[in-house]
C-alpha positions as CSV (number, residue, x, y, z in Angstrom):
1,Q,-2.3,-22.0,13.5
2,V,-3.3,-23.2,17.0
3,Q,-2.3,-21.7,20.3
4,V,-2.6,-23.6,23.5
5,V,-2.6,-22.0,26.9
6,E,-2.6,-23.7,30.3
7,S,-3.6,-22.0,33.5
8,G,-4.7,-22.8,37.1
9,G,-1.4,-23.9,38.6
10,G,-0.2,-22.7,42.0
11,L,0.9,-23.6,45.4
12,V,-1.3,-26.0,47.4
13,Q,-0.9,-28.0,50.5
14,A,-0.7,-31.8,50.4
15,G,-4.3,-33.2,50.3
16,G,-5.6,-30.1,48.6
17,S,-7.1,-29.7,45.1
18,L,-6.4,-27.7,42.0
19,R,-8.1,-27.5,38.6
20,L,-5.9,-26.9,35.6
21,S,-7.3,-25.5,32.3
22,C,-6.1,-26.0,28.8
23,A,-7.6,-23.7,26.2
24,A,-6.8,-23.9,22.5
25,S,-7.6,-21.2,19.9
26,G,-7.5,-21.5,16.2
27,R,-8.3,-24.4,13.9
28,T,-9.1,-27.1,16.4
29,S,-12.2,-28.7,14.9
30,S,-10.2,-31.8,13.9
31,T,-8.7,-32.4,17.3
32,L,-8.1,-36.1,18.0
33,E,-7.1,-35.9,21.6
34,T,-5.8,-33.7,24.4
35,T,-3.2,-34.9,26.7
36,W,-1.8,-33.6,30.0
37,Y,1.9,-34.3,30.8
38,R,4.1,-33.1,33.6
39,Q,7.7,-32.6,34.2
40,A,9.3,-32.5,37.6
41,P,12.7,-31.0,38.2
42,G,15.5,-33.3,37.0
43,K,13.0,-35.8,35.5
44,D,11.7,-36.6,32.1
45,R,8.3,-35.4,30.9
46,E,5.7,-38.0,31.8
47,F,2.1,-38.8,30.7
48,V,-0.7,-37.8,33.1
49,A,-4.0,-38.2,31.4
50,I,-5.6,-38.2,28.0
51,F,-9.0,-37.2,26.6
52,A,-10.2,-38.5,23.2
53,W,-12.5,-36.0,21.6
54,S,-14.4,-38.6,19.6
55,G,-16.3,-40.6,22.2
56,G,-14.8,-38.9,25.3
57,S,-12.8,-41.8,26.5
58,T,-10.1,-41.1,29.1
59,S,-7.0,-42.8,30.4
60,Y,-4.7,-42.0,33.3
61,A,-1.2,-42.7,34.6
62,D,-1.3,-45.2,37.4
63,S,0.2,-42.6,39.8
64,V,-2.9,-40.3,39.4
65,K,-5.7,-42.8,39.0
66,G,-8.6,-42.1,41.3
67,R,-7.3,-38.6,42.2
68,F,-7.2,-36.7,38.8
69,T,-10.0,-36.3,36.3
70,I,-9.6,-35.0,32.8
71,S,-12.7,-33.5,31.1
72,R,-13.8,-31.3,28.3
73,D,-15.9,-28.2,28.8
74,I,-19.2,-28.7,27.1
75,A,-19.8,-24.9,26.6
76,K,-16.2,-24.0,25.8
77,E,-15.4,-26.9,23.5
78,N,-11.8,-26.0,23.1
79,T,-11.1,-26.2,26.8
80,V,-10.0,-29.3,28.6
81,Y,-9.6,-29.5,32.4
82,L,-7.5,-31.5,34.8
83,Q,-9.1,-31.7,38.2
84,M,-6.5,-32.8,40.7
85,N,-7.6,-33.9,44.1
86,N,-5.7,-35.3,47.1
87,L,-2.5,-33.8,45.8
88,K,0.7,-35.3,46.9
89,L,4.2,-33.9,47.2
90,E,5.3,-36.0,44.2
91,D,2.7,-34.2,42.0
92,T,4.9,-31.1,42.1
93,A,5.8,-30.4,38.5
94,V,5.2,-28.2,35.5
95,Y,2.1,-29.4,33.8
96,Y,1.8,-29.2,30.0
97,C,-1.1,-29.6,27.7
98,N,-0.9,-31.1,24.2
99,F,-3.5,-31.0,21.4
100,R,-3.1,-33.6,18.7
101,I,-5.0,-32.4,15.6
102,L,-5.6,-34.4,12.4
103,F,-3.4,-33.4,9.5
104,Q,-1.6,-30.9,11.7
105,R,1.3,-31.2,14.1
106,N,1.0,-31.5,17.9
107,Y,0.5,-28.2,19.7
108,W,2.0,-27.6,23.2
109,G,1.3,-24.9,25.8
110,Q,3.9,-23.1,27.8
111,G,3.1,-25.1,31.0
112,T,1.8,-24.2,34.4
113,Q,3.6,-24.8,37.7
114,V,2.0,-26.9,40.4
115,T,3.7,-27.0,43.7
116,V,2.5,-29.2,46.5
117,S,3.8,-28.4,50.0
118,S,3.7,-30.4,53.2
């Protein structure tokens, strides 16, 4: 069984930065990719960024390109970060992390709230 926990959310002014963390415990050695999603009030959950564990390639939603960076901790191999810079009001959402593991189901965290104020 795998458990996923997000952290690092909070209240920040527009233009500020936050770093979200996504830590997984359990059998994660066959992880294929880790993906960040977000869901704003009244909207569908949307893709934010993805990190492929084999090769380290990344991809971003157009709305966050150039502002957000997804990375994996070298020391804490089961931890993936989402560095968010130049935050905008429209970035306000609950951010969720997903681990897709070979031969297992996808695992989701409980989410962390990010609120950007003017």
